Backbone as CSV, one residue per row, in Angstrom:
resi,resn,N_x,N_y,N_z,CA_x,CA_y,CA_z,C_x,C_y,C_z
1,MET,32.499,-155.708,47.415,33.179,-155.961,46.168,32.450,-157.059,45.410
2,LYS,32.084,-156.779,44.194,31.364,-157.749,43.372,32.354,-158.677,42.671
3,ARG,32.099,-159.985,42.769,32.948,-160.951,42.078,32.480,-161.069,40.637
4,SER,33.413,-161.287,39.741,33.035,-161.424,38.339,33.366,-162.825,37.839
5,TYR,32.618,-163.225,36.844,32.835,-164.523,36.228,34.047,-164.494,35.319
6,GLN,34.669,-165.642,35.182,35.734,-165.856,34.210,35.153,-166.729,33.100
7,ALA,35.675,-166.592,31.906,35.225,-167.393,30.771,36.279,-168.440,30.438
8,VAL,35.813,-169.634,30.083,36.681,-170.723,29.641,36.056,-171.294,28.380
9,PHE,36.882,-171.530,27.365,36.405,-172.104,26.111,37.134,-173.407,25.840
10,ILE,36.405,-174.396,25.343,37.003,-175.625,24.838,36.646,-175.671,23.359
11,VAL,37.678,-175.683,22.516,37.487,-175.662,21.062,38.443,-176.666,20.430
12,PRO,38.164,-177.096,19.195,39.126,-177.958,18.495,40.481,-177.251,18.378
13,THR,41.554,-178.019,18.351,42.895,-177.435,18.362,43.184,-176.550,17.157
14,ASP,42.530,-176.778,16.031,42.810,-175.973,14.836,41.851,-174.794,14.665
15,ALA,41.029,-174.522,15.648,40.003,-173.475,15.519,40.626,-172.083,15.415
16,SER,40.066,-171.290,14.519,40.452,-169.882,14.448,39.498,-169.103,15.344
17,LYS,39.944,-167.953,15.833,39.066,-167.162,16.697,39.036,-165.719,16.228
18,VAL,37.853,-165.133,16.350,37.632,-163.744,15.972,36.748,-163.124,17.046
19,LEU,37.084,-161.915,17.482,36.236,-161.204,18.429,35.154,-160.488,17.634
20,GLY,33.933,-161.037,17.688,32.816,-160.492,16.926,31.930,-159.600,17.771
21,ASP,30.800,-159.236,17.215,29.846,-158.364,17.901,29.291,-158.979,19.182
22,TYR,29.262,-160.322,19.258,28.669,-161.001,20.410,29.703,-161.740,21.248
23,GLY,30.973,-161.404,21.082,32.029,-162.066,21.834,32.902,-162.904,20.918
24,TRP,33.660,-163.825,21.512,34.562,-164.663,20.728,33.770,-165.622,19.860
25,GLU,34.188,-165.738,18.614,33.591,-166.675,17.666,34.703,-167.594,17.175
26,PHE,34.427,-168.896,17.165,35.419,-169.889,16.771,34.941,-170.593,15.514
27,ASP,35.900,-170.933,14.646,35.562,-171.618,13.407,36.559,-172.742,13.175
28,SER,36.032,-173.927,12.891,36.877,-175.084,12.635,36.082,-176.114,11.849
29,LEU,36.762,-176.852,10.990,36.126,-177.976,10.304,36.061,-179.188,11.226
30,GLU,36.921,-179.222,12.241,36.943,-180.314,13.215,35.852,-180.102,14.260
31,ARG,35.470,-181.188,14.919,34.498,-181.129,16.002,35.104,-181.780,17.237
32,LEU,34.572,-181.436,18.387,35.013,-182.040,19.641,34.403,-183.432,19.764
33,PRO,35.042,-184.332,20.531,34.496,-185.679,20.706,33.059,-185.647,21.237
34,GLU,32.245,-186.550,20.742,30.824,-186.609,21.096,30.600,-186.796,22.597
35,SER,31.481,-187.545,23.249,31.307,-187.886,24.669,31.692,-186.757,25.624
36,ILE,32.260,-185.692,25.117,32.821,-184.650,25.976,31.766,-183.954,26.851
37,GLY,30.612,-183.656,26.295,29.568,-182.972,27.058,29.059,-183.800,28.221
38,GLU,28.736,-185.057,27.944,28.235,-185.955,28.990,29.281,-186.132,30.090
39,TYR,30.537,-186.269,29.697,31.622,-186.406,30.668,31.692,-185.177,31.582
40,LEU,31.688,-183.983,31.007,31.800,-182.756,31.803,30.596,-182.547,32.715
41,VAL,29.409,-182.883,32.235,28.204,-182.778,33.065,28.370,-183.628,34.320
42,GLY,28.804,-184.874,34.153,28.983,-185.766,35.292,30.129,-185.359,36.198
43,CYS,31.250,-185.010,35.602,32.458,-184.671,36.359,32.279,-183.396,37.187
44,LEU,31.556,-182.426,36.638,31.382,-181.137,37.311,30.068,-181.030,38.083
45,GLY,29.258,-182.090,38.060,27.994,-182.077,38.800,26.992,-181.074,38.253
46,LEU,26.911,-180.969,36.935,26.009,-180.003,36.306,24.645,-180.615,36.030
47,MET,23.639,-179.776,36.001,22.267,-180.193,35.691,21.798,-179.454,34.438
48,PHE,21.030,-180.155,33.616,20.492,-179.545,32.400,19.576,-178.385,32.772
49,GLU,19.724,-177.269,32.064,18.912,-176.083,32.307,17.938,-175.831,31.159
50,GLU,18.477,-175.728,29.922,17.628,-175.471,28.766,18.401,-175.720,27.479
51,GLU,17.647,-175.816,26.382,18.245,-175.955,25.058,17.511,-175.043,24.095
52,TYR,18.275,-174.309,23.298,17.691,-173.422,22.299,18.731,-173.128,21.228
53,ALA,18.292,-172.986,19.993,19.129,-172.551,18.861,20.484,-173.255,18.803
54,GLY,20.508,-174.564,19.033,21.758,-175.306,18.954,22.685,-175.130,20.139
55,ILE,22.155,-174.666,21.262,22.954,-174.485,22.475,22.288,-175.249,23.618
56,LYS,23.059,-176.123,24.278,22.584,-176.829,25.467,23.246,-176.184,26.675
57,LYS,22.426,-175.754,27.637,22.952,-175.065,28.824,22.798,-175.946,30.061
58,TYR,23.859,-175.954,30.878,23.902,-176.716,32.119,24.457,-175.811,33.214
59,THR,24.094,-176.095,34.467,24.637,-175.312,35.581,24.592,-176.125,36.874
60,ASN,25.363,-175.682,37.847,25.265,-176.223,39.205,25.219,-175.082,40.223
61,GLY,24.951,-173.873,39.751,24.905,-172.709,40.621,26.246,-172.017,40.793
62,GLN,27.328,-172.714,40.466,28.673,-172.151,40.573,29.364,-172.085,39.219
63,ILE,29.047,-173.050,38.375,29.620,-173.156,37.034,28.470,-173.266,36.050
64,SER,28.523,-172.488,34.973,27.557,-172.609,33.880,28.311,-173.080,32.647
65,MET,27.722,-174.031,31.917,28.351,-174.567,30.721,27.360,-174.512,29.572
66,SER,27.819,-174.028,28.420,27.013,-174.006,27.201,27.730,-174.832,26.147
67,ILE,27.024,-175.816,25.590,27.569,-176.645,24.516,26.961,-176.155,23.215
68,PHE,27.818,-175.738,22.281,27.370,-175.235,20.988,27.428,-176.364,19.967
69,LEU,26.282,-176.641,19.337,26.175,-177.726,18.368,26.037,-177.171,16.959
70,ASP,26.567,-177.919,15.979,26.408,-177.502,14.590,25.090,-178.055,14.039
71,ASP,24.850,-177.869,12.753,23.600,-178.316,12.135,23.439,-179.834,12.146
72,ASP,24.552,-180.571,12.278,24.515,-182.032,12.353,24.501,-182.524,13.795
73,ASN,24.293,-181.613,14.746,24.230,-181.926,16.177,25.575,-182.401,16.740
74,GLU,26.672,-181.992,16.111,28.008,-182.309,16.609,28.532,-181.127,17.425
75,VAL,29.405,-181.410,18.389,29.896,-180.386,19.314,30.944,-179.495,18.635
76,GLU,30.589,-178.223,18.452,31.518,-177.246,17.870,32.454,-176.673,18.927
77,SER,31.890,-176.289,20.065,32.682,-175.686,21.137,31.897,-175.752,22.439
78,ILE,32.608,-175.512,23.525,31.999,-175.484,24.855,32.474,-174.217,25.555
79,TYR,31.550,-173.543,26.209,31.830,-172.278,26.887,31.406,-172.401,28.344
80,PHE,32.296,-172.006,29.240,32.006,-171.999,30.672,32.014,-170.578,31.202
81,GLN,31.186,-170.333,32.211,31.262,-169.145,33.053,31.406,-169.660,34.475
82,ALA,32.432,-169.179,35.167,32.657,-169.632,36.539,33.436,-168.569,37.298
83,PHE,33.207,-168.519,38.603,34.039,-167.676,39.443,35.447,-168.273,39.467
84,GLU,36.433,-167.442,39.671,37.832,-167.868,39.601,38.135,-169.068,40.496
85,ILE,37.512,-169.147,41.652,37.809,-170.254,42.571,37.382,-171.616,42.018
86,PHE,36.536,-171.641,40.973,36.092,-172.905,40.385,36.838,-173.259,39.102
87,LEU,37.750,-172.408,38.659,38.495,-172.676,37.427,39.359,-173.927,37.544
88,ALA,39.924,-174.176,38.719,40.762,-175.362,38.916,39.956,-176.642,38.722
89,LYS,38.693,-176.625,39.116,37.832,-177.801,38.943,37.600,-178.077,37.451
90,ILE,37.393,-177.036,36.674,37.227,-177.192,35.223,38.532,-177.695,34.610
91,TYR,39.647,-177.091,35.004,40.952,-177.500,34.495,41.204,-178.980,34.773
92,LYS,40.928,-179.418,35.990,41.145,-180.820,36.356,40.272,-181.737,35.505
93,ALA,39.025,-181.362,35.282,38.126,-182.178,34.461,38.644,-182.307,33.033
94,CYS,39.337,-181.299,32.562,39.837,-181.288,31.181,41.130,-182.075,31.006
95,GLN,41.639,-182.686,32.042,42.888,-183.443,31.950,42.683,-184.887,31.513
96,ASN,41.449,-185.327,31.322,41.164,-186.700,30.917,41.421,-186.851,29.417
97,GLU,42.616,-187.335,29.064,43.002,-187.440,27.658,42.099,-188.376,26.873
98,ALA,41.620,-189.441,27.496,40.760,-190.388,26.784,39.501,-189.709,26.267
99,VAL,38.934,-188.803,27.044,37.721,-188.092,26.636,38.047,-187.005,25.620
100,PHE,39.076,-186.225,25.885,39.360,-185.057,25.055,40.058,-185.379,23.750
101,TRP,40.628,-186.549,23.632,41.291,-186.924,22.382,40.556,-188.045,21.678
102,GLY,39.263,-188.218,22.005,38.404,-189.122,21.245,38.391,-190.568,21.681
103,GLY,39.075,-190.915,22.743,39.115,-192.306,23.157,38.083,-192.678,24.191
104,GLY,37.307,-191.701,24.711,36.370,-191.971,25.795,35.020,-191.962,25.298
């Protein structure tokens, strides 16, 4: 039996979503806190993989994270791919209110 990845998105609270040709697309005038990417990299033990076209990719072999940046290099959204057994680790990392609400 082949295991499949689950998708997790972190977006600003007011973001609209549309299922486009390439998957979910989010749109918001708001941006995520600048410190959020660095926090998640450390908390989840991720290593930098590559950067291209405004996307920074990180992985640890179990969780993959893509940070989508706008033209001003601000964080628009974050996308994870992980097996279901690792979703709790992502959820726990996202409970840090200081980071996710701009105080960290």
